[in-house]
N, C-alpha and C positions, 0 to 999 in steps of 0.2 A: 555488469559485474564480470571481471576476469579472474580466473583462478591463477594460482601460482604455477600451474603445470605448463611450462613452455609458453606461457602467455595466451593459452587458448581457454575458452570457456569450458567448464566441466562437462556440460551436456554434449559438446561436440566430441568428447572423448568417450562417450558412452556411460557417463556417470550421472546419476540423478542429482538434481539440485533442489533444495528446499529453501524458500524465502518467506520470512515473516514480514507482513505489511500492516502498519498501524497508522493512526492519525489522531489528531485532536485530543491529546492527553491533557492539555491545559494545566500543566504543572502539578496535577494530582496523579502520581505515577504508580500507586500501589497495584492497580489492576495490570498495568503494563509490566511491572516486575513479576507479578504472578505468572503472566503469560510467558515472559522470557525464561522463567525457571521451569515451566511445565511443558513447553511445546516440544522439547526434545532438541536433537541436533539440527541446527540450521546453518546455512551457508552465507546468508546475507539478511540484514534487517533494513527495511525502508520505513521512514517516518515521513508522512505527507504534510507535516506542518502543524502549527499551533502547539509548540513545545513550551513556550513561555520561559525561556532561560534555563532549561534543564538539560541542555545538550551535553555538557560535561558529565553530569550525573548519570545520564543514560549510557554514555560511553564507558564510564567506570563500571556500571552494572554489566555491560557486555564483556568487559574484561579481556578484550582482544581475542575472544573466542571466535568472532566472525566480524566482517566489516559492517559498519552502520552508515547508511546514507540518509541525510535529512535535508528537507527544504523548509524555508520560512513560510509561515502562514500569516494571516492578517493580524494576529495577535502577537506575533514575534517582533515586537518593537526593538529597534537598535540591534537586532541580531546580525551576526556576520554570516549566517547561513545563506547559501544561494537561494534565489526564489524558485529556480527550476533546475532540473538535472536531465541530461540525455546521455544514455549509454546503451550498451548491448548486453542482453542476457541470452546466452546461446545465440540463436539466429534471429532473435527478436530485437527490434529497435524499441527502446523503452523511454518514455517521457514521464517524469515525476513533477507534479505541480500541486500546490494547495488547491487551486481552482478558483479562488475569489476574483482573480483578474479576468476570468472568463465567464462570469455570471452563472456558475454551476447551480446556485440556489434557484435560478429561474428556469433552467433548461440546459440542453446540451449543444445548442447551435454553435456558439463561439468556440467551445472546447473541441467540438468535432472539426470545425474548419481549421483550427490551429493544429490539431493532430494530423490532419491530412497534409497541411503545408510542411509539417516536420517529418512526414513519412513514418509516423509512429505506428508500430504494431500493437503496442500495449500502452495505455495511459493509466497511471496511478494518480489519484487525486483525493482530496478530503473536503473539508469545509462544511458539508451538509450534515455531518454526524449521522448519516444513514448509509448502511452498507449496500453495495451494488456490484453486480458482475453482469455486464451487458455488452454484447457485440453489436456494433453499428457500422455499417458500410465496411466490414472487414477489419475494424479496429476494436480491440477489447478494452473496455473502460472498467476500471476496478476502483471502488471506493471501499476502504475497510470499515467505514463508520467510525465511531468513537469508543474508546475504552473508558472514558470518563463521563461524558454527557451524551449518551445515546438518545436519538430522537425517533427511531422507527417504532412501529407497533411492538409492544412488549418491553421495549427500552432495556434490552440486555446489552451490556458492553460487548463490542464486536471487534474482530480483526480478520484478516485474510491470510491464508497460506497459499502460496504459489509453489507448485511442484513442477519441475521439468523432468520427464521420464527418460529412460535410457535411449529412447528414439528422438529426444529433443523436443517433444511435444509439451506444451504448457497446459497445466490444469490448475483451476482456482477453486477454493472452498471458503465460504464465509463461516467463521466460527464465533461462538459466543461464550462469555464467561458467566456462569451461574453458580452461586454459592462457592466461588473460587475453583470451580471445575470447568474444564473446557468441554463444551457441548456443541452439537450441530442441531439446528432447528430449521429443516428445509422449508417448512411452511412460512417461516418468517423472512425468507430471502426476498429481497426487493427486486422485481424484474422490470419495472417500468420507471422511466425517468425522463422528464422533460417532453418537449414536442419533437418526436422523432420524424425524420424525413421519410417519405414513401419512396 
């Protein structure tokens, strides 16, 4: 994500950046729109796929207030969305994919290998409907879960906020939607995923 300030990313200029990361909304967008209204000022929104034909509607809701980047998931039939995106956020190389082509429901091996080949610093993915923030071999893997069909314990709709502070450091938080209020439930955060290499 590049800001309009002389083509440099905001974090390089000493300005914090806030990014909303969502996935797997599956055409039922009421929770997504609640989050978009409630989360405050953001600089970018990422959708990791399974949008099911609602791309234009989501863009209209964003109303040009911030850029929206989306990738196609396994349920985005006939979509013109890219299957993957690579770009920089500040100093970080970012790769966005739905994840189904890399067996993410079974583990992290294929996604990790591909992330290393792409020299990614941060990987955003979806498909599992389970939120995750995990660093493996120096790469941060982030899954926002699903705002429509959550599968983790407690089954609260979830999303992730990525903040880049004034020093250019990235921070991630898993957030949940409960009774239309944004909450954090640290005990529900998923810390394990797949067969991790030693």
